[in-house]
C-alpha positions in Angstrom: -0.1 7.4 21.7 -1.9 9.8 19.3 -5.3 9.2 17.9 -3.9 8.9 14.4 -1.5 6.2 15.5 -4.2 4.3 17.2 -6.3 4.3 14.0 -3.3 3.0 12.1 -2.9 0.2 14.6 -6.6 -0.7 14.2 -5.9 -0.9 10.5 -3.2 -3.5 11.2 -5.6 -5.5 13.5 -8.3 -5.5 10.7 -5.9 -7.3 8.3 -6.3 -10.8 9.8 -10.0 -10.2 10.2 -10.3 -9.3 6.5 -8.3 -12.4 5.6 -10.4 -14.8 7.7 -13.6 -13.4 6.2 -12.2 -13.6 2.7 -11.0 -17.2 3.1 -14.4 -18.1 4.5 -16.0 -16.7 1.3 -17.9 -14.1 3.3 -17.1 -11.6 0.5 -19.4 -8.7 1.5 -18.2 -8.8 5.1 -14.6 -9.1 4.0 -15.2 -6.1 1.6 -16.7 -4.1 4.5 -13.7 -4.7 6.7 -11.3 -4.0 3.8 -13.1 -0.7 3.0 -12.9 0.4 6.7 -9.2 -0.4 6.7 -8.7 1.6 3.5 -10.7 4.6 4.8 -8.7 4.5 8.0 -5.6 5.3 6.0 -7.2 8.6 4.9 -8.6 9.3 8.3 -5.4 8.8 10.3 -3.5 10.9 7.8 -6.0 13.7 8.1 -6.1 13.6 11.9 -2.3 13.5 12.1 -1.9 16.6 9.9 -4.9 18.6 11.0 -4.4 18.1 14.7 -0.6 18.2 14.5 -0.2 14.5 15.6 2.5 13.7 13.1 5.1 11.5 14.9 8.1 9.5 13.9 6.2 6.3 14.9 3.3 7.4 12.6 5.7 8.1 9.7 7.0 4.5 10.1 3.8 2.6 10.9 1.3 4.2 8.6 3.0 3.2 5.3 3.9 -0.1 6.8 0.2 -0.7 7.6 -0.7 0.2 4.0 1.8 -2.3 2.6 0.7 -5.0 5.0 -3.0 -4.6 4.0 -2.3 -4.4 0.3 0.2 -7.3 0.2 -2.0 -9.5 2.4 -4.9 -9.0 -0.1 -2.6 -9.6 -3.1 -1.2 -12.8 -1.7 -4.8 -14.0 -1.0 -5.7 -13.2 -4.6 -2.6 -15.1 -5.9 -3.6 -18.1 -3.9 -7.1 -17.9 -5.2 -5.9 -17.6 -8.8 -7.2 -14.1 -9.3 -3.9 -12.3 -9.6 -0.7 -13.6 -11.2 2.3 -14.0 -8.8 4.5 -11.8 -11.0 2.3 -8.8 -10.3 2.9 -9.1 -6.6 6.6 -9.5 -7.3 6.5 -6.2 -9.2 4.9 -4.5 -6.2 7.3 -6.0 -3.7 10.3 -5.1 -5.9 9.1 -1.5 -6.0 8.6 -1.3 -2.3 12.0 -2.7 -1.5 13.7 -0.5 -4.0 12.0 2.7 -2.8 12.8 1.7 0.8 16.4 1.2 -0.1 16.5 4.5 -1.8 15.1 6.2 1.3 17.7 4.4 3.5 20.5 5.8 1.3 19.0 9.2 1.5 18.8 9.1 5.2 22.5 8.4 5.5 22.9 11.7 3.6 20.6 13.5 6.0 17.9 13.7 3.3 14.3 12.7 3.6 12.4 11.5 0.6 8.8 12.5 1.1 5.9 10.5 -0.3 5.3 11.6 -3.9 1.8 12.1 -5.4 2.4 9.2 -7.8 2.9 7.0 -4.7 -0.4 8.2 -3.2 -2.1 7.6 -6.5 -0.6 4.1 -6.7 -1.9 3.3 -3.2 -5.3 4.6 -4.1 -5.5 2.7 -7.4 -4.2 -0.5 -5.7 -6.7 -0.3 -2.7 -9.7 0.4 -5.0 -8.5 -2.3 -7.5 -8.2 -4.9 -4.8 -11.6 -4.1 -3.5 -13.0 -4.6 -7.0 -11.2 -7.9 -7.3 -12.7 -9.1 -4.1 -16.2 -8.8 -5.6 -15.5 -9.2 -9.3 -12.3 -11.3 -9.4 -14.0 -13.9 -11.6 -14.5 -11.4 -14.4 -11.5 -12.0 -16.6 -11.4 -8.7 -18.5 -11.9 -6.7 -15.3 -9.3 -8.7 -13.5 -6.6 -7.9 -16.1 -7.6 -4.3 -16.2 -7.1 -4.0 -12.4 -3.9 -5.9 -12.5 -2.6 -3.7 -15.4 -3.5 -0.5 -13.5 -1.9 -1.7 -10.3 1.3 -2.7 -12.1 1.4 0.4 -14.2 1.0 2.8 -11.3 3.5 0.8 -9.2 6.1 0.9 -11.9 5.5 4.6 -12.7 5.7 5.7 -9.1 8.8 3.6 -8.5 10.5 5.1 -11.5 9.5 8.6 -10.5 11.1 8.2 -7.1 14.4 7.1 -8.7 14.4 9.7 -11.4 13.6 12.6 -9.0 16.2 11.4 -6.5 18.9 10.0 -8.7 21.4 12.4 -7.2 21.2 10.4 -4.0 23.6 7.9 -5.6 26.3 10.5 -6.4 28.1 10.2 -3.2 27.4 6.5 -2.5 30.7 4.7 -1.7 
């Protein structure tokens, strides 16, 4: 197993630790674990590319780990009344739709690479959720963060479909 993949697996292990700390209202500890998990996303990607450790397992598990971290935090915030459930539904819909698009593309021997808008969406979402962990009780800030997460999510999802609409040409 590559170093990059080990770092990704550590990110997955950090998710329940983050949640336990968040539920115990140990906000600063939860934030520290969350930040480490978020930074590990950049670190494992850098290591994988720089040291030629890109693997099929890594291509699968890295984005899955990102989604697991983000969705775990979002569900926590919904339960705490910090985020509305519909915003999580938008994120889930986008993730399922883009995954479905990629599956159709694979059947046509095409690979749909991650777009910059998707990377920006992930960055905005990760930063925004960190802000909510500390300042989730500030109503205006909460709605700005939710708005940015939803806007970048919808934009990146739409971009995937617009740029790859031809995938549907030969669908039977």
